[in-house]
Residue, then its C-alpha position, 0 to 999 in steps of 0.5 A: m940833883m945832878q944835871t946833864p951837861a948842856s954839851t951832852t944834851a946837845e949831842a943827844d939832840a943832834d943824834l935825833y935830827l942828823p942822819r949818820p952815813a951807812t953803806v949798803r953791803s948787800r941786797t936781796v930780792l924777797t918778793a916782787t915788792e920787798m927787798l932785803f938790805e944789809l947795811a953797816m954804819d960808816d963809823g964802824k959801830p953797831l946800830g944799837h937797836m933792840p928788836g921792834q925798833f925802827v930807823e929813818v932812812s934818808l936819801p939826799g935830794i929825795g927824802e926819808a922813810p921809817i923802816s923797821v929793823s929786821s935783824s937781831p942786834d946780837g954781836r953784829d956790826r951790820f943790820e938788815l932792813v926790809v924795804r917795800r916799794a911803796g913810794r918815792v923814797t922806797a922806790a929809790m932805795h930799791d935802786c941802791r946798789m952795793g957800796e952806795r950810802v944812805g943816811i940813818r937816824g935812830p934807832f927809835g921807838t919801843h921794842f919787844p920785851v925780849d930782855g924782860v917779861l918774855r924771858g922764862r915764858d912760852v913765846v908766840f909770834i903772830a906775823g901777818g904779811l910784812g909784819l914778819a919783817p920786824l918780828r924777825s928781829a925778835i924771833q932771831y934774838v929769842l932763837n939766839h938765846r933759846k935757853d932763856y925762853g920756854r916753848v917758841t911758836v911762830l904763826y905766819g899768814i900771807k895773802s898768797p904764796v908769792e908773798r912769802m919772805f925769808l924762804d930759807e929761814l921759814d924752811d929752817w924754822s919748820r925743821r927745828p925741833d926746839m920751836t913750832f912753825m905754822e903758816t897759812v895763805d889766804r889764797a892758794d896757787a897750784t904750787w901750795k900744799g900747806n894751810v889755806g885760810v886766815i891766820t886766826r885758823l892757826i891759833p887753836a891748832a898751835e896748842i897755846d898754853p894761856k897761863r905760860s904764854i906771851v903773845v907778840a903780834c905784828g901785821p896789818p891793822i885789820m888782822y889785830k881785831f880778829v887775832i885778839v878775839s881768837l886769843y880771848s877764845i883760848d883765855v889769853a889775858n890782855e896783860d900777855i899780849y904785845v902788838s906793833l902798830e907802825r901807823r903813819m910814822k914820819c919824823g920818828i921823834g914825835k914832832c910832826g903828829h902824823c902817827q898820833i893814835g888818840g893821845l899816843y904817838a906810835c913813834l914814841e910810845g910805840p911802835v911796840f905797845h903792851y895791849p892794855v895800854l891800847l884798851g879804850v884808845e880810839e883807832a888803836i885796834 
């Protein structure tokens, strides 16, 4: 049996532990707490991610945090991250300006099967709140390769209109003739003219064909239980559901144990899980 040279193995291990420098190319305010960063690796190479994977972003003297990649890998030497201001590292990231450098480890984790079982099927994306950030990478990928997929549906739910992200893209999705886009808010304000209610209310109206569809969901933990029940009500099978569980991830390589769910590590076996793998796993859904 052919063995991997020790030097090659050492180099691969180093890639897991050592941040590579990247430069902030642009920053865009999305909401009061979320900011979109476009970055490029300083070595000029693409990040090399697949939709659904994440990276570890580090700032010298401050720390590092896991952030999902929010852009498609197609033909780009830049990538995008949505950063929610939620702690010391993410607050410092919000203060980064164009031209500043950060460290990047990864990409890590599993990805949405956009290059596998999704091909040739109808695809239903269900995004709750910040869950749109990692799903956006997969949505962009599918739309970039539109002929490889059947009907494409995006369902997006947020608490209030001010939390909506990627407004230009949402408008574009709502106008595209080759996809269905529906959104709802839990609480409307005076400006909101759309659907009001939890995201599960959109599922019956989406006219999902359970025999042809693969459902990909990402959102807060509380969302999953109700989404799964709603999918069952229209006869979507367990085998046709994928979910992203970004639970307490920290090191990205399965060493710290923070992200353990039963016997699974979200940073290794996930964050994207085929739903049957999670059946019977305590605390998973």
